[in-house]
C-alpha positions in Angstrom: 118.3 52.5 76.8 117.1 49.5 79.1 120.4 49.4 80.1 120.7 52.9 81.4 117.7 53.5 83.0 118.3 49.6 85.3 122.0 50.9 85.5 121.1 54.1 87.2 118.7 52.0 89.7 121.9 50.1 90.9 121.1 46.9 88.4 123.3 45.8 85.9 124.0 43.0 83.3 120.5 41.3 81.7 117.5 42.7 81.5 114.9 41.2 84.0 112.6 38.5 82.3 109.3 40.4 83.5 110.0 43.5 80.9 110.4 41.6 78.2 108.0 41.8 75.9 105.6 39.1 75.4 106.0 37.7 71.9 101.9 36.4 71.7 100.3 38.7 69.6 96.9 37.9 71.6 98.7 38.8 74.9 98.2 43.0 75.1 101.1 44.3 77.1 102.4 47.9 77.8 105.0 48.9 75.5 108.5 47.7 76.4 109.6 51.1 77.3 106.8 51.6 79.7 107.4 47.9 80.9 111.0 48.7 81.3 110.1 52.2 83.7 107.9 50.3 85.5 110.7 47.8 86.1 113.2 50.5 87.3 110.4 51.9 89.8 109.7 48.4 91.4 113.5 47.8 91.8 114.1 51.4 93.3 111.1 50.3 95.8 112.3 46.6 96.8 115.9 48.0 97.3 114.1 51.0 99.5 111.9 48.4 101.3 115.3 46.0 101.8 117.3 49.3 103.0 114.4 49.9 105.8 113.9 46.6 106.8 117.4 46.5 107.7 117.6 49.4 109.4 114.2 48.7 111.2 112.2 51.3 109.6 108.6 49.8 109.5 107.1 49.7 106.1 104.4 49.2 103.9 102.7 49.3 100.4 100.4 52.6 100.4 97.0 52.1 98.3 93.5 53.8 98.4 90.9 52.1 96.4 89.4 55.4 95.8 92.5 57.3 95.1 95.2 56.2 92.5 97.4 59.5 93.2 98.5 58.5 96.7 102.1 57.3 97.2 103.5 54.0 96.7 105.2 53.1 100.5 104.4 54.9 104.4 107.5 54.5 105.8 107.4 54.9 110.3 110.3 55.1 112.6 110.7 57.0 115.7 107.4 58.2 115.7 107.5 60.2 112.4 106.1 58.8 108.9 107.2 59.4 105.6 105.3 58.7 102.4 107.5 58.5 99.6 106.4 57.8 95.8 108.9 55.7 93.7 109.7 57.1 90.3 111.7 55.7 87.2 115.5 57.7 87.4 114.8 61.0 85.9 110.7 61.0 86.0 108.7 63.1 88.1 105.3 62.3 89.3 102.4 63.0 87.8 100.1 66.5 88.8 97.8 64.1 90.5 100.7 62.4 92.3 102.2 65.9 93.3 99.1 67.6 94.6 98.5 64.3 96.7 102.3 64.9 98.1 101.5 68.5 98.6 98.3 68.1 100.8 100.0 65.3 103.1 102.7 67.8 103.5 100.4 70.5 103.7 98.2 68.6 106.9 101.3 68.5 108.6 102.9 65.2 107.0 105.9 64.1 105.2 105.7 63.0 101.7 107.9 63.4 98.8 108.8 61.3 95.5 112.5 59.8 95.0 114.0 58.8 91.8 117.4 57.5 92.7 118.5 55.2 95.8 120.6 57.9 97.5 117.3 59.8 97.8 115.7 57.0 99.4 118.7 56.5 101.6 118.7 60.5 102.7 115.1 60.3 103.5 115.2 56.7 105.6 118.5 57.8 107.3 116.8 61.0 108.9 113.6 59.4 109.6 115.5 56.8 111.4 117.6 59.3 113.4 114.4 61.2 114.2 114.8 64.4 112.7 111.3 65.6 111.6 112.6 69.3 110.7 115.3 67.8 108.6 112.6 65.3 106.8 110.6 68.3 106.1 113.1 70.3 104.7 114.4 67.4 102.5 110.6 67.1 101.3 110.6 71.0 100.5 113.8 70.9 99.1 112.5 67.5 96.5 109.2 68.8 96.2 110.8 72.2 95.0 107.9 73.5 97.0 105.3 72.4 94.1 101.7 73.7 94.6 98.9 72.3 92.4 
């Protein structure tokens, strides 16, 4: 299970140290499965950041203290801004996250979620090529026009 999730994100070999359960019973850690999923999301996000930097796309971690459901990252290129929520392979955003993605798109922004690096590449390549209409169409397809 661990290897399959990580390999889906392009990582093979040993499980990274930060997702191994702590042996100390006094230290409360999330279950190993949760840690693996969180690590898979972090790996995908880091690959996206590296790809964006390599291709000249401005990116920052996106946080909102009063709203935990906002997308993870903001990417900006050629006057377009794209918000992406990162998920482990096969996982979907929560209802609150889907609602936030919907609200951003309804306001004329670009927002979606990704669970594979090929989706990340697709979105960022379109962002880099300044194709707003195609990015918007991809967001709608990926989001499956989900309305909260």
